[in-house]
N, C-alpha and C positions, 0 to 999 in steps of 0.2 A: 627105310633104313639109312641113317646118316653114315656117310663114308668114314672109314677108319684109317685110310691112307690118303694123304694130301699130295705127295710128291715122291718120285723116285727117279734117280739117274744112276750112273755107274758108281758114284761116290757117296751119295747122300740119299737117305730115305726119311721122310717126315710122316709119322704115323702115330696112332694111339699106342702107348706103352701099357703093358699089363702088370699086374701085381707081381708076377714072376720075374719082372725086370727091375725090381726094387734095388738090388745090389748095383746094377749098372747106373741107375738114377743117383744113388748115393755116391758112387765113385765120381760122377761128373760134378756133383755139388761140392764134395770135399776138395776136388782139384781147383775149385773156383771160388772158395770162400772169400779170399782177399778181394777179388774184383767184384763179385756179385754182392757180397755182404756189405760193401760200401754204399749200396743203394737199396737193398732189400733186407728187411729185418728177419725174415724167415731163414735166410742163408747165414748160418753161423757154425762155429766149431761144435756146437751142441747138437747139430742135426744128426740123427741116427737112422739106422736101417728101418726101424719101425716108423719113423716119420716119412720116409720114402714110400713104404708100403701103404700107410694110411693115405698119403697124397694120391697114389695111383688108384686105390680103391674108391676114394672120394671123387676123383676125376671121372671114373666110370659111372658112378651113381649120378653125378651132375649131368653127364652126357645123356644118360637115359631120361633124365627129367627135362633136358633141353635148356638148362640154365647156364651151362659153361662147357666149353669144348677145348680140351688141352691135348696137345700133340707133342711128341718128342722127335728130335732130330737124331739120326743114327749115322755113324760113319760106316758105310757098307763094308769096306775092306777089313776093318778091325772089329766091327760089331759094337764099338763103343757108343754109348749114349753121349751126344755132344751138344745138347741144348734142348730148349723147349720154346714153344709158341702157343699162346692160348687166346681164345675169345671169351671174355668174361664181362660181368656187369651188363648183361644184355637187357635192353629196354625194348620190348616188343611193341609197345604203344608208339614209340617214336622211331623205331627201326634203327637203333644204333647200339654200339657196344664198345668196350675197350679191347685193345689188342696189346698183349705183353709178350716179351721174349727175353731169353738169355742164351748165351753161347759159352760153352765150356772153355776155360782158360787153356790155351794151346791151340784152339781152333778158331780164335777170333781173327779178324783181318782177311777172311776168305770170302766175304760177301754171303755167308750162310744166313745171317740174320735178315737181310733184305729178301733173300730167297724165301725164307720162312714166312716173313710178313706177307709177301705176295701170295704164297700158297694159302695161308690162313685167310687172307682177305678175299680171295676168290671163293673159298668155301663159305665165308660169311655172307658174301653178296649173292652167290648162286644157290646155296643150299638153305641158308637161313633167311633169305630175302631181306637182309639188312641193307641200309642205304648210306650208312656212315659208320666209320670206325675211328676211335680216338686212341692216340698213343700219348701217354702222359709220362714225361721224363723229369725226374727231380732236377732242379737247377744245379748246374755243375756236372751233370752226367752227359758229358760231351759225346761219348761213344754211342749212347742210346739215341741222342739227338741226331747224330750222323746217320745211324741206321734209318731213322724215320725219313730223313732227307733223301737218302739213297733209294728208299722204297717209293719215293714220289709223294710222300705226305706233305701237306701244306702246314707251315707253322702258323698258329693262330694266336700266339703270344704267351708271355709269362704270366701264369695265373697265381695270385697270392694265396698262400695257405691251401694249396690244392691237394697235397699229400700229407700223410703222417709218417714219420720215421722215428722209431724209438720214442713214441708218445709225443713228439713235437711236430707242430705244423711246419710244412716246408713249401716253398714256392716250387712250381713245376711248369715246364714248357708243355703246351698242349698242341698236338698235331692232329690233323684229320686226313682221312682217306675216304674218298667216295668212289663208286665204280669207275667213273671216267678217268680217275687218276692212274689206274692200273694199265700197264702196257698190254697191247692186244695179244 
């Protein structure tokens, strides 16, 4: 059984969110459209409760198939959903995957994203037996790059046409994490 909770302290919990938490998921996205939507096409004013519900159901199905593992960050005192971290694009042949994250507007600048990256990376290395994770941040997304750096990821360069954003190829910074990069 793959773990459903990655981390918990007095302030933050990182765990699988259920379909019943779709409204919490939607609230976090709606609060963050301006910041996250600048880098992610899925995050827009058109995002609805049904989109959150479908995402959470789809995440559970992908988890059961072992193809993607998404977790949400929760603020324990308020119960608010405050972000997400996921392991996706898993390549079992070469033992690597992508790791992605976002933090709700109003909760940034608290080192929550590096915390989430470390928790998800430990899960990927220990539970999924992966040996490499990649963080891909669109050129200009300085906050995402800073998270990668704070998490101890190594910058491997600016890759041309690495991402698509609104149907257009975009350059992106690629960072890597391997097990020895994580703090003990």
